[in-house]
C-alpha positions as CSV (number, residue, x, y, z in Angstrom):
1,M,22.3,-0.1,-1.2
2,G,22.7,3.6,-2.1
3,M,19.0,4.2,-1.9
4,I,18.8,2.7,1.5
5,V,21.6,4.8,2.8
6,L,20.0,7.9,1.3
7,C,16.6,7.1,2.9
8,L,18.3,6.5,6.2
9,I,20.1,9.8,6.0
10,A,16.8,11.6,5.2
11,I,15.0,10.0,8.1
12,M,17.9,10.8,10.5
13,Y,17.9,14.4,9.3
14,T,14.2,14.7,9.8
15,L,14.4,13.3,13.4
16,Y,17.7,15.0,14.5
17,G,17.9,18.1,12.3
18,N,17.3,20.3,15.3
19,H,20.7,19.3,16.7
20,I,22.6,20.7,13.6
21,S,23.5,24.4,13.7
22,G,23.9,26.8,10.8
23,V,22.5,26.5,7.3
24,F,21.4,22.9,7.7
25,Y,19.3,23.5,10.9
26,Y,15.9,22.0,10.7
27,S,13.3,22.3,13.5
28,G,12.9,18.5,13.4
29,S,9.9,16.2,13.8
30,S,9.0,13.6,16.3
31,F,8.9,10.0,15.4
32,T,5.1,9.9,15.4
33,E,5.0,12.9,13.1
34,L,7.4,11.2,10.7
35,V,5.4,8.0,10.7
36,D,2.2,10.0,10.2
37,K,3.7,11.8,7.2
38,L,5.2,8.7,5.6
39,V,2.3,6.4,6.0
40,Y,-1.0,8.3,6.4
41,T,-0.8,11.3,4.2
42,T,-1.1,11.6,0.4
43,D,2.6,12.4,0.2
44,G,3.8,9.2,1.9
45,I,4.9,5.7,1.0
46,F,1.4,4.3,0.1
47,S,0.0,7.3,-1.6
48,I,0.3,6.3,-5.2
49,P,-0.9,2.6,-4.7
50,L,-3.8,3.7,-2.6
51,A,-4.8,6.4,-5.0
52,A,-4.7,3.9,-7.9
53,A,-6.7,1.3,-5.9
54,A,-9.3,3.9,-4.8
55,T,-9.9,5.3,-8.3
56,F,-8.9,3.1,-11.2
57,I,-8.9,-0.5,-9.9
58,F,-12.3,0.0,-8.1
59,L,-13.9,1.4,-11.3
60,F,-12.5,-1.5,-13.4
61,V,-13.9,-4.1,-11.0
62,L,-17.2,-2.2,-10.8
63,F,-17.4,-2.2,-14.6
64,G,-16.5,-6.0,-14.7
65,K,-19.3,-6.7,-12.2
66,F,-21.7,-4.6,-14.3
67,L,-20.8,-6.7,-17.3
68,E,-21.3,-9.9,-15.4
69,R,-24.7,-8.8,-14.0
70,S,-25.9,-7.6,-17.3
71,G,-25.1,-10.9,-18.9
72,A,-22.3,-9.7,-21.1
73,G,-19.8,-11.9,-19.3
74,E,-21.9,-15.0,-19.8
75,L,-22.3,-14.0,-23.5
76,F,-18.5,-13.9,-23.9
77,I,-18.2,-17.3,-22.1
78,E,-20.9,-18.9,-24.3
79,L,-19.4,-17.4,-27.5
80,A,-15.9,-18.7,-26.5
81,F,-17.4,-22.1,-25.7
82,A,-19.2,-22.2,-29.1
83,L,-15.9,-21.3,-30.9
84,A,-13.5,-23.6,-29.2
85,G,-15.4,-25.8,-26.7
86,R,-15.5,-29.0,-28.8
87,S,-11.9,-28.9,-30.1
88,K,-8.9,-30.6,-28.4
89,G,-8.0,-28.5,-25.3
90,G,-11.4,-26.9,-25.5
91,P,-11.8,-25.7,-21.9
92,A,-8.4,-24.0,-22.0
93,K,-9.1,-22.3,-25.3
94,M,-12.5,-21.3,-24.1
95,A,-11.0,-19.7,-20.9
96,V,-8.4,-17.8,-23.0
97,L,-11.0,-16.6,-25.5
98,S,-13.5,-15.5,-22.9
99,S,-10.7,-13.7,-21.0
100,A,-9.7,-12.0,-24.3
101,F,-13.3,-10.9,-25.0
102,M,-13.7,-9.5,-21.5
103,G,-10.2,-8.0,-21.5
104,S,-10.9,-6.2,-24.8
105,I,-13.7,-4.3,-23.2
106,S,-12.6,-3.8,-19.6
107,G,-8.9,-3.5,-20.0
108,S,-8.2,-4.7,-16.5
109,A,-6.9,-8.1,-15.4
110,T,-8.5,-7.7,-12.0
111,A,-12.0,-7.1,-13.5
112,N,-11.3,-9.9,-15.9
113,V,-10.7,-12.4,-13.1
114,V,-13.6,-11.2,-11.1
115,S,-16.1,-11.5,-14.0
116,T,-15.0,-14.5,-16.1
117,G,-12.7,-16.3,-13.6
118,A,-15.7,-17.3,-11.4
119,Y,-16.8,-19.6,-14.2
120,T,-13.6,-20.5,-16.1
121,I,-11.3,-21.3,-13.2
122,P,-13.5,-24.1,-11.7
123,L,-14.0,-25.4,-15.3
124,M,-10.2,-25.5,-15.8
125,K,-9.7,-27.3,-12.5
126,K,-12.5,-29.8,-13.4
127,A,-10.9,-30.5,-16.8
128,G,-7.6,-31.2,-15.1
129,Y,-5.6,-28.1,-16.1
């Protein structure tokens, strides 16, 4: 609750600071300038998530697709199937192992789902998990 009040005070000061005299005078901003600064600039609300998505997540997904296209993703799936495919709960163990193999290289859950999930998720649904 305290953060909400603090944010509202800051927004009100930004919009109506030109009505205050003395030391706390601020030339003020219009509502459109405030929204522009809070939403569309690199200092706004979405700056850190957008920067992370544009740099890191994109590169991890690109690396995962590269591994899938090069055949490394299929190699991990086949290796996991050879290790655990015939045991009880084989498809579930195979999905976990292939995700572990891919995750140990890429380090990204998003890239892992993009690369191995296309094969393991339908297999898990087919097996009844």
